[in-house]
Phi, psi and omega in degrees: 000137183245123180244144181236129172236125175279107182262077186251006174225149179303322181290327181280333173296316183300314182298315179300322178292320177294317174306307183296317185291327182279343186298128181253340183277117184290340181279353183266123178247135172251126168251149175227156174247124179248160175203182177258028178310314169255121186307137184087352183286343180299336184293344180282348192300305183300306175313313182297317178294319185289336188290327180076015182284330177250151178297309176222149179230110180267158182217143169212158184268106183268062179297334178295319178294321183296322179287323175303318183275353178309132181059021174290147179216124185307318190286345180292345183242016170230355182255140173253134015260006178311319183300333182297333181261322185276331184289315176306320179296318176299315178304316179296313176300317179297326176286319180296317182301313177304315181302314180285329178295329179299332182272349181290147177275145168286160174309142182305128177091351183274126181226112181299330187286353178276353187255140177283333181206138178235131175240130182227148177291163188280357183277177178284133174196157176299318175290330173297322177286325172306313179300312177297323180287331174270008174058045182264122175282140186210174179250133178257148183238149170307146177266353166213151187296122177091006193285344175278008175257354178285122188238090174264112189309316177297321177293322174303315179300316185292320180295324178287332174292322180284335175295315180297315180292330178292320179291338177267008179064025181267319178214172173271129182302149173290163162053049177072013182259013173305145174300347182265355174276113180270342175204162174237131182256133180222158183289322173216135189275008181269143170066031178292149174299151193295318183297328185285343182288354181275350177260165173292130182254135174226137187270140170226093188279116186296325180296319183290322173302316180290323183287337180280349180289140171281165174300321183293318177288325173296322179291320179300313180299306185299324177299328176302313183277330179297314183289331186280318192237014174055048178279140179291144177235009175234116175231131180283314189242171170295153178234164172257135176244134176254117176257114188265164170227153180285070194290328179280318183296325181271005174062030168284322168245164194266350182201161174300321183291325179293318176294313181302318182292328179299312177290322173303312182293315180301316175300316180294319184284324191251344189245143179286116187294341182284350180260153185288137179265131173239135183239126173244103180282154175290142181311329175272353181275116185262008181290139181274085191287343177298333180281329180271330180235076191292342178261008179270158174273118183257123181266135183304145189284347178274351170295125173293133186308321184299336182299328179305327184289354184267352175273114190302320187275358186267113181248141177244134172282286178241137168246124189234134174211161173277320194196002188291123176290349182296340185292344178301328184284341185269067185285337182268003172300146176292327177210133177244135190231123177246114182278321172055207188303311178309317184285322185291326178294338174297330183258336178217087184297337178252046175307124185301135187302317182292321178294326181299324183302321181295312183301306185297325181294310180294327180290321179296325180295319175295325176296317177301333173284357180060063174294156180296334180204134179231120183276000000 
């Protein structure tokens, strides 16, 4: 059986690695497609090929996506009345992107029709459009854990509009709702947004996949990223880990300065300064943390935070976040702290209600995992 996974976001690549390493049937082959859809993910191409984890690793330059997201801002699509002006413009760019994507060549040797199963992320990408233009049925995956539980009213309306346009063969529907999506794969099938329930849902629990890995398999996975991004692999003492979010870019806070101060205060207040600080920034968080915390270990933002659990010598004292769902994976930490809305309101008392919806959803997911401490 041949399976293909389009690994164009950090989370789905991590999931693909877990799936391949967990596979016990020797007749099942996993191939993946990698791209620079998220900048710097291309550094993984050589280590992935050398690892032997996948049968084949394809790569392409997703320059069309980079052009599509120029000047993108999440709040353009969740705030009224801004959405009335920004969304039609986005829809036009989306239509043009799809049009040009059809003309793009696939990586040499890649033939979608040879696969028994194809898994693609729910986001926009050139290869995603190619799948649809070739009328290939596939399974879509959440691009981040729990993203199908986020219920932003304007986004839900936008999705249903694109579903209508999809059925008229004008564009490909947003968020995994294309007519060629035969199922949706999620970490947990509870509290899903209404539109996605129209699709067949299948669960792929990341926690179970992680727990099934042997120490040798964990090291093999970690070494892929260590080679690509020069990650350290020898730690003598426990570390404190900060998982960031793009608080300013998502307009949860009002400025980069405010975001920086928020994290400076949180580290000072909750973390023991005698221990090494490690920072794993969100892929969309563009702040240069090495300039703010010069003595910290900075992990490349495109490394899935969960990968850090695969380093045998790396032990955590405190793992802290404002709202990153990646904290769910750090079950061996002595203390996990989710600061969430109350802490953020100290810096922005007028926190946007729709942005808060994102925060609340992820904080609830973390609470369900029974973090050791929720502030």
